[in-house]
FIDREN-327689 format. One record per residue (C-alpha): x, y, z; residue number from 0. Coordinates in nm, 4 decimals. Layout:
<xx X | yy Y | zz Z | num NUM>
...
//
This chain:
<xx 7.4063 | yy 1.6220 | zz 1.0967 | num 0>
<xx 7.5966 | yy 1.2872 | zz 1.1537 | num 1>
<xx 7.7102 | yy 1.4608 | zz 1.5090 | num 2>
<xx 7.2968 | yy 1.5163 | zz 1.6123 | num 3>
<xx 7.1835 | yy 1.2033 | zz 1.5496 | num 4>
<xx 7.4871 | yy 0.9975 | zz 1.6906 | num 5>
<xx 7.4080 | yy 1.2670 | zz 2.0238 | num 6>
<xx 7.0268 | yy 1.1376 | zz 1.9988 | num 7>
<xx 7.1156 | yy 0.7299 | zz 1.9937 | num 8>
<xx 7.3381 | yy 0.8123 | zz 2.2936 | num 9>
<xx 7.0521 | yy 1.0071 | zz 2.4846 | num 10>
<xx 6.8288 | yy 0.7116 | zz 2.4258 | num 11>
<xx 7.0527 | yy 0.4733 | zz 2.4929 | num 12>
<xx 7.1268 | yy 0.6404 | zz 2.8259 | num 13>
<xx 6.7422 | yy 0.6445 | zz 2.8837 | num 14>
<xx 6.7238 | yy 0.2247 | zz 2.8232 | num 15>
<xx 7.0262 | yy 0.1832 | zz 3.0992 | num 16>
<xx 6.8696 | yy 0.3669 | zz 3.3485 | num 17>
<xx 6.5644 | yy 0.1749 | zz 3.3685 | num 18>
<xx 6.7435 | yy -0.1354 | zz 3.2493 | num 19>
<xx 6.6477 | yy -0.4531 | zz 3.5034 | num 20>
<xx 6.8306 | yy -0.6038 | zz 3.8107 | num 21>
<xx 7.1462 | yy -0.7391 | zz 3.7117 | num 22>
<xx 7.0750 | yy -1.0531 | zz 3.8082 | num 23>
<xx 6.8638 | yy -1.1483 | zz 3.5485 | num 24>
<xx 7.0686 | yy -0.9798 | zz 3.2488 | num 25>
<xx 7.0977 | yy -1.1305 | zz 2.8538 | num 26>
<xx 7.3336 | yy -1.4172 | zz 2.8484 | num 27>
<xx 7.3017 | yy -1.4975 | zz 3.2732 | num 28>
<xx 7.2049 | yy -1.8383 | zz 3.3099 | num 29>
<xx 7.2101 | yy -1.9032 | zz 3.6477 | num 30>
<xx 7.3488 | yy -1.7682 | zz 4.0055 | num 31>
<xx 7.4097 | yy -2.0408 | zz 4.2698 | num 32>
<xx 7.3400 | yy -1.9205 | zz 4.5776 | num 33>
<xx 7.0073 | yy -1.7612 | zz 4.4099 | num 34>
<xx 6.9679 | yy -1.4211 | zz 4.4997 | num 35>
<xx 6.7946 | yy -1.3889 | zz 4.8905 | num 36>
<xx 6.8960 | yy -1.7480 | zz 4.9780 | num 37>
<xx 6.8560 | yy -1.7849 | zz 5.3325 | num 38>
<xx 7.0410 | yy -2.1362 | zz 5.3963 | num 39>
<xx 7.3928 | yy -2.1205 | zz 5.2429 | num 40>
<xx 7.5990 | yy -2.3711 | zz 5.3949 | num 41>
<xx 7.9114 | yy -2.2760 | zz 5.5180 | num 42>
<xx 8.1324 | yy -2.4481 | zz 5.3025 | num 43>
<xx 7.9581 | yy -2.3425 | zz 4.9905 | num 44>
<xx 8.0921 | yy -2.2278 | zz 4.6249 | num 45>
<xx 7.9992 | yy -1.9401 | zz 4.4259 | num 46>
<xx 7.8875 | yy -2.0420 | zz 4.0445 | num 47>
<xx 7.7448 | yy -1.8158 | zz 3.7814 | num 48>
<xx 7.6671 | yy -1.9469 | zz 3.4575 | num 49>
<xx 7.6640 | yy -1.7867 | zz 3.1002 | num 50>
<xx 7.5128 | yy -1.8933 | zz 2.7732 | num 51>
<xx 7.8198 | yy -1.7943 | zz 2.5979 | num 52>
<xx 8.2069 | yy -1.8739 | zz 2.6565 | num 53>
<xx 8.3763 | yy -1.6723 | zz 2.8804 | num 54>
<xx 8.7309 | yy -1.4912 | zz 2.7579 | num 55>
<xx 8.9453 | yy -1.5755 | zz 3.0051 | num 56>
<xx 9.1765 | yy -1.2960 | zz 3.0059 | num 57>
<xx 8.8983 | yy -1.0506 | zz 3.1151 | num 58>
<xx 8.8940 | yy -1.3040 | zz 3.4691 | num 59>
<xx 9.0899 | yy -1.1530 | zz 3.7253 | num 60>
<xx 9.1454 | yy -1.2223 | zz 4.0883 | num 61>
<xx 8.8716 | yy -1.0021 | zz 4.2006 | num 62>
<xx 8.6020 | yy -1.0587 | zz 3.9184 | num 63>
<xx 8.4048 | yy -1.2230 | zz 4.2447 | num 64>
<xx 8.4570 | yy -1.0391 | zz 4.5568 | num 65>
<xx 8.2361 | yy -1.1509 | zz 4.9060 | num 66>
<xx 8.2119 | yy -0.9841 | zz 5.1899 | num 67>
<xx 8.0025 | yy -1.0092 | zz 5.5157 | num 68>
<xx 7.6796 | yy -0.6902 | zz 5.5857 | num 69>
<xx 7.8622 | yy -0.5467 | zz 5.9014 | num 70>
<xx 8.1358 | yy -0.2987 | zz 5.9641 | num 71>
<xx 8.3941 | yy -0.5411 | zz 6.1069 | num 72>
<xx 8.3265 | yy -0.7846 | zz 5.8024 | num 73>
<xx 8.6673 | yy -0.8348 | zz 5.5405 | num 74>
<xx 8.6269 | yy -0.9507 | zz 5.1902 | num 75>
<xx 8.6490 | yy -1.3477 | zz 5.1663 | num 76>
<xx 8.9766 | yy -1.4813 | zz 5.0550 | num 77>
<xx 8.9264 | yy -1.7226 | zz 4.7696 | num 78>
<xx 9.0265 | yy -1.8066 | zz 4.4632 | num 79>
<xx 8.8105 | yy -1.7335 | zz 4.1348 | num 80>
<xx 8.8464 | yy -2.0168 | zz 3.8227 | num 81>
<xx 8.6575 | yy -2.0892 | zz 3.5125 | num 82>
<xx 8.4223 | yy -2.4169 | zz 3.4622 | num 83>
<xx 8.3023 | yy -2.5433 | zz 3.1432 | num 84>
<xx 8.4060 | yy -2.2415 | zz 2.9892 | num 85>
<xx 8.0887 | yy -2.0786 | zz 3.0644 | num 86>
<xx 8.0650 | yy -2.1010 | zz 3.4544 | num 87>
<xx 8.2866 | yy -1.8821 | zz 3.6668 | num 88>
<xx 8.3312 | yy -2.0219 | zz 3.9733 | num 89>
<xx 8.4460 | yy -1.8814 | zz 4.3250 | num 90>
<xx 8.5912 | yy -2.1393 | zz 4.5899 | num 91>
<xx 8.6510 | yy -1.9370 | zz 4.9041 | num 92>
<xx 8.9471 | yy -2.0478 | zz 5.0925 | num 93>
<xx 8.7881 | yy -2.1066 | zz 5.4623 | num 94>
<xx 8.4216 | yy -2.2267 | zz 5.5731 | num 95>
<xx 8.2230 | yy -1.9320 | zz 5.5583 | num 96>
<xx 8.0882 | yy -1.8155 | zz 5.8815 | num 97>
<xx 7.7015 | yy -1.7445 | zz 5.9656 | num 98>
<xx 7.5792 | yy -1.4498 | zz 5.8930 | num 99>
<xx 7.4517 | yy -1.2190 | zz 5.5393 | num 100>
<xx 7.6877 | yy -1.1512 | zz 5.2588 | num 101>
<xx 7.7280 | yy -0.9328 | zz 4.9611 | num 102>
<xx 7.8373 | yy -1.0777 | zz 4.6177 | num 103>
<xx 7.9691 | yy -0.8760 | zz 4.3791 | num 104>
<xx 8.0554 | yy -0.9882 | zz 4.0284 | num 105>
<xx 8.2275 | yy -0.7841 | zz 3.8206 | num 106>
<xx 8.1682 | yy -0.7610 | zz 3.4586 | num 107>
<xx 8.3860 | yy -0.9888 | zz 3.2103 | num 108>
<xx 8.3644 | yy -1.0456 | zz 2.8619 | num 109>
<xx 8.2162 | yy -1.3313 | zz 2.6929 | num 110>
<xx 8.2469 | yy -1.4612 | zz 2.2887 | num 111>
<xx 8.0067 | yy -1.2964 | zz 2.1140 | num 112>
<xx 7.8012 | yy -1.5476 | zz 1.7948 | num 113>
<xx 7.7493 | yy -1.3751 | zz 1.4596 | num 114>
<xx 7.3903 | yy -1.2692 | zz 1.5922 | num 115>
<xx 7.4925 | yy -1.0547 | zz 1.8724 | num 116>
<xx 7.4637 | yy -0.6535 | zz 1.8574 | num 117>
<xx 7.5573 | yy -0.4061 | zz 2.1324 | num 118>
<xx 7.2579 | yy -0.2429 | zz 2.0487 | num 119>
<xx 6.9030 | yy -0.3376 | zz 2.1592 | num 120>
<xx 6.6539 | yy -0.3924 | zz 1.9216 | num 121>
<xx 6.5117 | yy -0.0534 | zz 2.0038 | num 122>
<xx 6.8305 | yy 0.0971 | zz 1.9358 | num 123>
<xx 6.8517 | yy -0.0881 | zz 1.5768 | num 124>
<xx 6.5174 | yy 0.0152 | zz 1.4618 | num 125>
<xx 6.6112 | yy 0.3831 | zz 1.5495 | num 126>
<xx 6.9425 | yy 0.3673 | zz 1.3548 | num 127>
<xx 6.7246 | yy 0.1950 | zz 1.0788 | num 128>
<xx 6.5014 | yy 0.4682 | zz 1.0724 | num 129>
<xx 6.7504 | yy 0.7703 | zz 1.1214 | num 130>
<xx 6.9683 | yy 0.5997 | zz 0.8295 | num 131>
<xx 6.6968 | yy 0.5511 | zz 0.6450 | num 132>
<xx 6.5734 | yy 0.9207 | zz 0.5976 | num 133>
<xx 6.9305 | yy 0.9989 | zz 0.4362 | num 134>
<xx 7.0135 | yy 0.6973 | zz 0.2207 | num 135>
<xx 6.7969 | yy 0.4537 | zz -0.0179 | num 136>
<xx 7.0959 | yy 0.1810 | zz 0.0480 | num 137>
<xx 7.1005 | yy 0.1955 | zz 0.4515 | num 138>
<xx 7.4219 | yy -0.0259 | zz 0.4345 | num 139>
<xx 7.5731 | yy 0.2724 | zz 0.3121 | num 140>
<xx 7.5425 | yy 0.5147 | zz 0.6236 | num 141>
<xx 7.8093 | yy 0.5646 | zz 0.8131 | num 142>
<xx 7.5927 | yy 0.5355 | zz 1.1665 | num 143>
<xx 7.4986 | yy 0.1921 | zz 1.0122 | num 144>
<xx 7.8324 | yy 0.0905 | zz 0.9323 | num 145>
<xx 7.9927 | yy 0.1788 | zz 1.2914 | num 146>
<xx 7.7117 | yy 0.0296 | zz 1.5102 | num 147>
<xx 7.5472 | yy -0.2319 | zz 1.3165 | num 148>
<xx 7.7800 | yy -0.5436 | zz 1.3555 | num 149>
<xx 7.8493 | yy -0.8446 | zz 1.5383 | num 150>
<xx 8.1153 | yy -0.7337 | zz 1.8197 | num 151>
<xx 8.3845 | yy -0.9644 | zz 1.8857 | num 152>
<xx 8.3111 | yy -1.0045 | zz 2.2807 | num 153>
<xx 7.9830 | yy -0.9104 | zz 2.4479 | num 154>
<xx 8.0578 | yy -0.7733 | zz 2.8095 | num 155>
<xx 7.8455 | yy -0.8578 | zz 3.0736 | num 156>
<xx 7.6725 | yy -0.6091 | zz 3.3315 | num 157>
<xx 7.7799 | yy -0.5925 | zz 3.7264 | num 158>
<xx 7.5584 | yy -0.8305 | zz 3.9188 | num 159>
<xx 7.5166 | yy -0.7686 | zz 4.3103 | num 160>
<xx 7.2814 | yy -0.9822 | zz 4.5502 | num 161>
<xx 7.2534 | yy -1.0519 | zz 4.9028 | num 162>
<xx 7.2421 | yy -1.4392 | zz 5.0753 | num 163>
<xx 7.2475 | yy -1.5744 | zz 5.4093 | num 164>
<xx 7.4654 | yy -1.8440 | zz 5.5382 | num 165>
<xx 7.3966 | yy -2.0720 | zz 5.8124 | num 166>
<xx 7.6235 | yy -2.2545 | zz 6.0148 | num 167>
<xx 7.4820 | yy -2.6282 | zz 6.0301 | num 168>
<xx 7.5695 | yy -2.9370 | zz 5.8599 | num 169>
<xx 7.3817 | yy -3.0488 | zz 5.5316 | num 170>
<xx 7.2156 | yy -3.3238 | zz 5.4977 | num 171>
<xx 7.3353 | yy -3.5952 | zz 5.2625 | num 172>
<xx 7.0698 | yy -3.8715 | zz 5.2352 | num 173>
<xx 6.8253 | yy -4.0002 | zz 5.4529 | num 174>
<xx 6.7651 | yy -4.4110 | zz 5.5454 | num 175>
<xx 6.5045 | yy -4.5840 | zz 5.6807 | num 176>
<xx 6.4625 | yy -4.8616 | zz 5.9088 | num 177>
<xx 6.3237 | yy -5.0922 | zz 5.6188 | num 178>
<xx 6.3366 | yy -5.1380 | zz 5.2594 | num 179>
<xx 6.0212 | yy -5.3284 | zz 5.2259 | num 180>
<xx 5.7721 | yy -5.4760 | zz 5.4738 | num 181>
<xx 5.4608 | yy -5.7239 | zz 5.5122 | num 182>
<xx 5.2064 | yy -5.6505 | zz 5.6959 | num 183>
<xx 4.8115 | yy -5.8028 | zz 5.7583 | num 184>
<xx 4.4965 | yy -5.6056 | zz 5.7330 | num 185>
<xx 4.4632 | yy -5.4133 | zz 6.1037 | num 186>
<xx 4.8516 | yy -5.4375 | zz 6.1627 | num 187>
<xx 5.1083 | yy -5.1487 | zz 6.2686 | num 188>
<xx 5.4697 | yy -5.0852 | zz 6.2272 | num 189>
<xx 5.6697 | yy -4.8289 | zz 6.3711 | num 190>
<xx 5.8361 | yy -4.6102 | zz 6.0695 | num 191>
<xx 6.2092 | yy -4.4882 | zz 6.1274 | num 192>
<xx 6.4378 | yy -4.2334 | zz 5.9352 | num 193>
<xx 6.7869 | yy -4.1543 | zz 6.0406 | num 194>
<xx 6.9517 | yy -3.8311 | zz 5.8642 | num 195>
<xx 7.3196 | yy -3.8485 | zz 5.7847 | num 196>
<xx 7.5037 | yy -3.5079 | zz 5.7579 | num 197>
<xx 7.8323 | yy -3.3959 | zz 5.5777 | num 198>
<xx 7.9999 | yy -3.3491 | zz 5.8829 | num 199>
<xx 7.9205 | yy -3.7569 | zz 5.9723 | num 200>
<xx 7.6671 | yy -3.6661 | zz 6.2480 | num 201>
<xx 7.3384 | yy -3.8723 | zz 6.2398 | num 202>
<xx 6.9986 | yy -3.7420 | zz 6.3763 | num 203>
<xx 6.6680 | yy -3.9543 | zz 6.4178 | num 204>
<xx 6.4374 | yy -3.7250 | zz 6.1823 | num 205>
<xx 6.1157 | yy -3.9734 | zz 6.2229 | num 206>
<xx 5.9106 | yy -3.7435 | zz 6.3530 | num 207>
<xx 6.0381 | yy -3.4302 | zz 6.1283 | num 208>
<xx 5.9934 | yy -3.5981 | zz 5.8490 | num 209>
<xx 5.7658 | yy -3.5594 | zz 5.5568 | num 210>
<xx 5.6439 | yy -3.9163 | zz 5.5454 | num 211>
<xx 5.4888 | yy -4.0204 | zz 5.1656 | num 212>
<xx 5.2856 | yy -4.3558 | zz 5.0810 | num 213>
<xx 5.1516 | yy -4.3852 | zz 4.7118 | num 214>
<xx 4.8837 | yy -4.5393 | zz 4.7687 | num 215>
<xx 4.6698 | yy -4.3954 | zz 5.1301 | num 216>
<xx 4.4171 | yy -4.6629 | zz 5.0631 | num 217>
<xx 4.6309 | yy -4.9518 | zz 5.1781 | num 218>
<xx 4.7913 | yy -4.8325 | zz 5.4983 | num 219>
<xx 4.7773 | yy -4.4529 | zz 5.6597 | num 220>
<xx 5.0791 | yy -4.2910 | zz 5.8494 | num 221>
<xx 5.0075 | yy -4.0489 | zz 6.1312 | num 222>
<xx 5.2103 | yy -3.8217 | zz 6.3463 | num 223>
<xx 5.3867 | yy -4.0590 | zz 6.5262 | num 224>
<xx 5.5232 | yy -4.2088 | zz 6.1958 | num 225>
<xx 5.2812 | yy -4.5456 | zz 6.2717 | num 226>
<xx 5.1862 | yy -4.7434 | zz 5.9708 | num 227>
<xx 4.8436 | yy -4.8269 | zz 5.9787 | num 228>
<xx 4.7682 | yy -5.1430 | zz 5.7506 | num 229>
<xx 4.4051 | yy -5.0589 | zz 5.6052 | num 230>
<xx 4.3578 | yy -5.3038 | zz 5.2367 | num 231>
<xx 4.5534 | yy -5.5431 | zz 5.0759 | num 232>
<xx 4.7424 | yy -5.3586 | zz 4.8595 | num 233>
<xx 5.1103 | yy -5.2570 | zz 4.7859 | num 234>
<xx 5.2488 | yy -4.8841 | zz 4.8203 | num 235>
<xx 5.5782 | yy -4.7144 | zz 4.8271 | num 236>
<xx 5.6937 | yy -4.5086 | zz 5.1054 | num 237>
<xx 5.8926 | yy -4.2539 | zz 5.1703 | num 238>
<xx 6.1072 | yy -3.9897 | zz 5.4054 | num 239>
<xx 6.1169 | yy -3.6257 | zz 5.2984 | num 240>
<xx 6.3259 | yy -3.3577 | zz 5.5020 | num 241>
<xx 6.4861 | yy -3.0489 | zz 5.3205 | num 242>
<xx 6.4427 | yy -3.1409 | zz 4.9629 | num 243>
<xx 6.6266 | yy -3.4597 | zz 5.0519 | num 244>
<xx 6.4215 | yy -3.7999 | zz 4.9869 | num 245>
<xx 6.4666 | yy -4.1379 | zz 5.1404 | num 246>
<xx 6.5270 | yy -4.4421 | zz 4.9530 | num 247>
<xx 6.1913 | yy -4.6487 | zz 4.8894 | num 248>
<xx 5.9988 | yy -4.8617 | zz 5.1119 | num 249>
<xx 5.8095 | yy -5.1308 | zz 5.0097 | num 250>
<xx 5.4964 | yy -5.2226 | zz 5.1512 | num 251>
<xx 5.2871 | yy -5.5167 | zz 5.1178 | num 252>
<xx 4.9708 | yy -5.5469 | zz 5.3161 | num 253>
<xx 4.7949 | yy -5.8830 | zz 5.2962 | num 254>
<xx 4.4852 | yy -6.0133 | zz 5.3644 | num 255>
<xx 4.3825 | yy -6.2847 | zz 5.6539 | num 256>
<xx 4.0245 | yy -6.4375 | zz 5.6309 | num 257>
<xx 3.9033 | yy -6.6678 | zz 5.9451 | num 258>
<xx 4.2823 | yy -6.6353 | zz 6.0693 | num 259>
<xx 4.4024 | yy -6.7427 | zz 5.7139 | num 260>
<xx 4.6400 | yy -6.5595 | zz 5.5504 | num 261>
<xx 4.5831 | yy -6.5134 | zz 5.1524 | num 262>
<xx 4.8713 | yy -6.5163 | zz 4.9313 | num 263>
<xx 4.8995 | yy -6.1718 | zz 4.7319 | num 264>
<xx 4.6949 | yy -6.1546 | zz 4.3904 | num 265>
<xx 4.8991 | yy -6.3359 | zz 4.1126 | num 266>
<xx 4.9387 | yy -6.1279 | zz 3.7942 | num 267>
<xx 4.6940 | yy -6.2711 | zz 3.5502 | num 268>
<xx 4.9574 | yy -6.3057 | zz 3.2431 | num 269>
<xx 5.2263 | yy -6.4559 | zz 3.4961 | num 270>
<xx 4.9794 | yy -6.6848 | zz 3.6340 | num 271>
<xx 4.8086 | yy -6.8218 | zz 3.3100 | num 272>
<xx 5.1690 | yy -6.8435 | zz 3.1302 | num 273>
<xx 5.2207 | yy -7.2019 | zz 3.2193 | num 274>
<xx 4.9783 | yy -7.5251 | zz 3.3430 | num 275>
<xx 5.0826 | yy -7.5135 | zz 3.7139 | num 276>
<xx 5.0624 | yy -7.1259 | zz 3.7531 | num 277>
<xx 5.1799 | yy -6.9250 | zz 4.1027 | num 278>
<xx 5.1894 | yy -7.0982 | zz 4.4566 | num 279>
<xx 5.3636 | yy -6.8617 | zz 4.5800 | num 280>
<xx 5.2936 | yy -6.9950 | zz 4.9857 | num 281>
<xx 5.3724 | yy -7.3216 | zz 4.8201 | num 282>
<xx 5.0433 | yy -7.5243 | zz 5.0034 | num 283>
<xx 4.9911 | yy -7.7126 | zz 4.6669 | num 284>
<xx 4.6301 | yy -7.4563 | zz 4.5547 | num 285>
<xx 4.7036 | yy -7.2018 | zz 4.3081 | num 286>
<xx 4.7166 | yy -6.8796 | zz 4.4228 | num 287>
<xx 4.3918 | yy -6.7064 | zz 4.2385 | num 288>
<xx 4.1923 | yy -7.0869 | zz 4.3186 | num 289>
<xx 4.2662 | yy -7.0158 | zz 4.6911 | num 290>
<xx 4.2132 | yy -6.6619 | zz 4.6833 | num 291>
<xx 3.8708 | yy -6.7302 | zz 4.5371 | num 292>
<xx 3.7883 | yy -7.0397 | zz 4.7577 | num 293>
<xx 3.7603 | yy -6.7498 | zz 5.0598 | num 294>
<xx 3.5938 | yy -6.4809 | zz 4.9180 | num 295>
<xx 3.3483 | yy -6.7253 | zz 4.7703 | num 296>
<xx 3.3340 | yy -6.9597 | zz 5.0675 | num 297>
<xx 3.2496 | yy -6.7782 | zz 5.3967 | num 298>
<xx 3.1997 | yy -7.0474 | zz 5.6713 | num 299>
<xx 3.5570 | yy -7.1723 | zz 5.7881 | num 300>
<xx 3.4651 | yy -7.5735 | zz 5.7624 | num 301>
<xx 3.3591 | yy -7.4914 | zz 5.4146 | num 302>
<xx 3.6856 | yy -7.3037 | zz 5.3187 | num 303>
<xx 3.9207 | yy -7.6001 | zz 5.4973 | num 304>
<xx 3.7006 | yy -7.8350 | zz 5.2892 | num 305>
<xx 3.7478 | yy -7.6936 | zz 4.9368 | num 306>
<xx 4.1228 | yy -7.6347 | zz 4.9957 | num 307>
<xx 4.1409 | yy -8.0170 | zz 5.1252 | num 308>
<xx 3.9553 | yy -8.1021 | zz 4.7771 | num 309>
<xx 4.1697 | yy -7.8034 | zz 4.5670 | num 310>
<xx 4.5376 | yy -7.9790 | zz 4.5969 | num 311>
<xx 4.4450 | yy -8.2861 | zz 4.3702 | num 312>
<xx 4.4341 | yy -8.0595 | zz 4.0625 | num 313>
<xx 4.7629 | yy -7.9486 | zz 4.0082 | num 314>
<xx 4.8836 | yy -8.2874 | zz 3.9691 | num 315>
<xx 4.6189 | yy -8.3657 | zz 3.7088 | num 316>
<xx 4.7828 | yy -8.0361 | zz 3.4980 | num 317>
<xx 5.1203 | yy -8.1374 | zz 3.5820 | num 318>
<xx 5.1092 | yy -8.5167 | zz 3.4609 | num 319>
<xx 4.7471 | yy -8.5852 | zz 3.3393 | num 320>
<xx 4.8171 | yy -8.9345 | zz 3.2184 | num 321>
<xx 5.0408 | yy -9.0733 | zz 3.5119 | num 322>
<xx 4.7930 | yy -8.8696 | zz 3.7751 | num 323>
<xx 4.5177 | yy -9.1138 | zz 3.6423 | num 324>
<xx 4.7268 | yy -9.4357 | zz 3.7028 | num 325>
<xx 4.8291 | yy -9.2973 | zz 4.0821 | num 326>
<xx 4.7590 | yy -9.4389 | zz 4.3450 | num 327>
<xx 4.8712 | yy -9.1000 | zz 4.5610 | num 328>
<xx 4.5956 | yy -8.9358 | zz 4.3650 | num 329>
<xx 4.3279 | yy -9.2166 | zz 4.4205 | num 330>
<xx 4.4149 | yy -9.1759 | zz 4.8142 | num 331>
<xx 4.3324 | yy -8.8322 | zz 4.7836 | num 332>
<xx 4.0476 | yy -8.8633 | zz 4.6311 | num 333>
<xx 3.8835 | yy -9.1067 | zz 4.8673 | num 334>
<xx 3.9801 | yy -8.8791 | zz 5.1395 | num 335>
<xx 3.7901 | yy -8.6130 | zz 5.0185 | num 336>
<xx 3.4514 | yy -8.7890 | zz 4.9495 | num 337>
<xx 3.5381 | yy -8.9610 | zz 5.3345 | num 338>
<xx 3.5394 | yy -8.6517 | zz 5.4813 | num 339>
<xx 3.2733 | yy -8.4750 | zz 5.2365 | num 340>
<xx 3.0412 | yy -8.7984 | zz 5.3738 | num 341>
<xx 3.1006 | yy -8.7320 | zz 5.7356 | num 342>
<xx 3.0648 | yy -8.3689 | zz 5.7205 | num 343>
<xx 2.7256 | yy -8.4250 | zz 5.5647 | num 344>
<xx 2.6067 | yy -8.7459 | zz 5.7596 | num 345>
<xx 2.7575 | yy -8.6994 | zz 6.1119 | num 346>
<xx 2.7747 | yy -8.2727 | zz 6.1009 | num 347>
<xx 2.4647 | yy -8.1889 | zz 5.9387 | num 348>
<xx 2.7104 | yy -7.9840 | zz 5.7090 | num 349>
<xx 2.6426 | yy -7.9546 | zz 5.3395 | num 350>
<xx 2.9268 | yy -7.8407 | zz 5.1760 | num 351>
<xx 2.7928 | yy -7.7388 | zz 4.8221 | num 352>
<xx 2.6087 | yy -7.8938 | zz 4.5308 | num 353>
<xx 2.8752 | yy -7.7497 | zz 4.2396 | num 354>
<xx 3.2051 | yy -7.8064 | zz 4.4053 | num 355>
<xx 3.3277 | yy -8.0181 | zz 4.0817 | num 356>
<xx 3.2010 | yy -7.7225 | zz 3.8609 | num 357>
<xx 3.4085 | yy -7.4634 | zz 4.0859 | num 358>
<xx 3.7120 | yy -7.6508 | zz 4.0917 | num 359>
<xx 3.7152 | yy -7.7116 | zz 3.6886 | num 360>
<xx 3.5970 | yy -7.3612 | zz 3.6257 | num 361>
<xx 3.8817 | yy -7.2299 | zz 3.8227 | num 362>
<xx 4.1412 | yy -7.4763 | zz 3.7761 | num 363>
<xx 4.1303 | yy -7.5023 | zz 3.3931 | num 364>
<xx 4.0647 | yy -7.1723 | zz 3.2598 | num 365>
<xx 4.2703 | yy -7.1542 | zz 2.9684 | num 366>
<xx 4.3162 | yy -7.3794 | zz 2.6310 | num 367>
<xx 4.6390 | yy -7.5966 | zz 2.7523 | num 368>
<xx 4.4773 | yy -7.6291 | zz 3.0757 | num 369>
<xx 4.1456 | yy -7.7621 | zz 2.9558 | num 370>
<xx 4.3467 | yy -7.9746 | zz 2.7313 | num 371>
<xx 4.5330 | yy -8.1212 | zz 2.9986 | num 372>
<xx 4.1929 | yy -8.2123 | zz 3.1810 | num 373>
<xx 4.0582 | yy -8.3649 | zz 2.9028 | num 374>
<xx 4.3837 | yy -8.5585 | zz 2.8582 | num 375>
<xx 4.3373 | yy -8.6419 | zz 3.2318 | num 376>
<xx 3.9720 | yy -8.7471 | zz 3.1552 | num 377>
<xx 4.0581 | yy -9.0037 | zz 2.8490 | num 378>
<xx 4.3044 | yy -9.1650 | zz 3.0665 | num 379>
<xx 4.0489 | yy -9.2715 | zz 3.3635 | num 380>
<xx 3.8069 | yy -9.3641 | zz 3.1390 | num 381>
<xx 3.7632 | yy -9.7210 | zz 3.1669 | num 382>
<xx 3.9181 | yy -9.7791 | zz 3.4619 | num 383>
<xx 3.7388 | yy -9.9050 | zz 3.8067 | num 384>
<xx 3.7387 | yy -9.6833 | zz 4.1036 | num 385>
<xx 3.6634 | yy -9.7137 | zz 4.4583 | num 386>
<xx 3.4767 | yy -9.4472 | zz 4.6550 | num 387>
<xx 3.3418 | yy -9.4244 | zz 4.9557 | num 388>
<xx 2.9900 | yy -9.5569 | zz 5.0210 | num 389>
<xx 2.9295 | yy -9.7533 | zz 5.3766 | num 390>
<xx 2.8542 | yy -9.5539 | zz 5.6561 | num 391>
<xx 3.1602 | yy -9.6548 | zz 5.8303 | num 392>
<xx 3.3798 | yy -9.5578 | zz 5.5446 | num 393>
<xx 3.2628 | yy -9.1528 | zz 5.6245 | num 394>
<xx 3.5490 | yy -9.0842 | zz 5.8760 | num 395>
<xx 3.6262 | yy -8.7570 | zz 6.0791 | num 396>
<xx 3.9905 | yy -8.8637 | zz 6.0296 | num 397>
<xx 4.0327 | yy -8.8137 | zz 5.6565 | num 398>
<xx 3.9532 | yy -8.4416 | zz 5.6731 | num 399>
<xx 4.2969 | yy -8.2717 | zz 5.7093 | num 400>
<xx 4.1525 | yy -7.9925 | zz 5.9350 | num 401>
<xx 4.0269 | yy -8.0276 | zz 6.2809 | num 402>
<xx 3.6814 | yy -8.0073 | zz 6.2285 | num 403>
<xx 3.5712 | yy -7.8848 | zz 6.5913 | num 404>
<xx 3.7886 | yy -7.5984 | zz 6.5988 | num 405>
<xx 3.6828 | yy -7.4661 | zz 6.2640 | num 406>
<xx 3.2922 | yy -7.5235 | zz 6.4391 | num 407>
<xx 3.4148 | yy -7.3119 | zz 6.7091 | num 408>
<xx 3.5269 | yy -7.0432 | zz 6.4784 | num 409>
<xx 3.1626 | yy -7.0252 | zz 6.2808 | num 410>
<xx 2.9919 | yy -6.9628 | zz 6.5850 | num 411>
//
């Protein structure tokens, strides 16, 4: 009876083996490099076969891995087979591979078994259990169970065979762009450039071949000739990719120009409001958020220029309220501003705005700390006597710090 049962099991096992899956996807095989069917393997490539169990070194021989070109004259590739990280076979050719199609053969080796590893398939286990249960109440007493259902000391892998293609061309190492950062105004263009560096120390201009990517297409576009077109204020990151290699990042900043005036970038609100003076990135004496607000709210160049002249005194107030209240320099600036405004109104019939002070106070003193500084300034000013332009002769174009005629010409 035992002989009959054993024969049945062998027949079942043989049937399973005949319909087994391709050995390149066998159990315990983690990865192959190059992969099966790869068509871009380089001439200096290695073959790596990684398992999820430790390899028994004594099972690895000089011909465990063989490699041969698929052609009548092809000879086996001379190489050395080693073990890396205990679970990876490494086949290192002694010479560079030639271009063509190769067949790799990995003969069976032994892997160290874990306690839960069994040589029988799950189907075989169930069949064995069922057969033994027919004759034994305790299947552990079944001779077949004792013989087959136990953890082996090793696992034997299956034969692996597959092909790949070698191409004789240098390997791309990295891609360098012609810049790491770029600032453009809206409407401006710039030529992007990408150079590939290869493992044979050669370089190649791949500007036209590369796939260009921009993180925010609304800020700028890149045409087929790799020309960058700045379309809208903002920032974006640009990279070039070829053969799965991506360049370093180019940081793009697109600036906005209104009536010939280049606006500073919009400041981070948290950073800008963290101090009394805030951020003045272009160092023109006007806080960036206020400058942008002036140019967006006031449309005529003459208005914008006057409001900028008017705005420069407020940082001095925030920096030292008491000293500003007693400053002759600040009083002179205020005189010039009123004189300029009066000249525009009386001589040029240009009214800037009825709410200049409200605009400036709401814009500049937008935090509790800034408002307290402004209150301290007003208290220090209280009780003082100050001169302001009153007579016609006090209203002078020279007190405007901009060219009135040029700006009026722009407005036409």
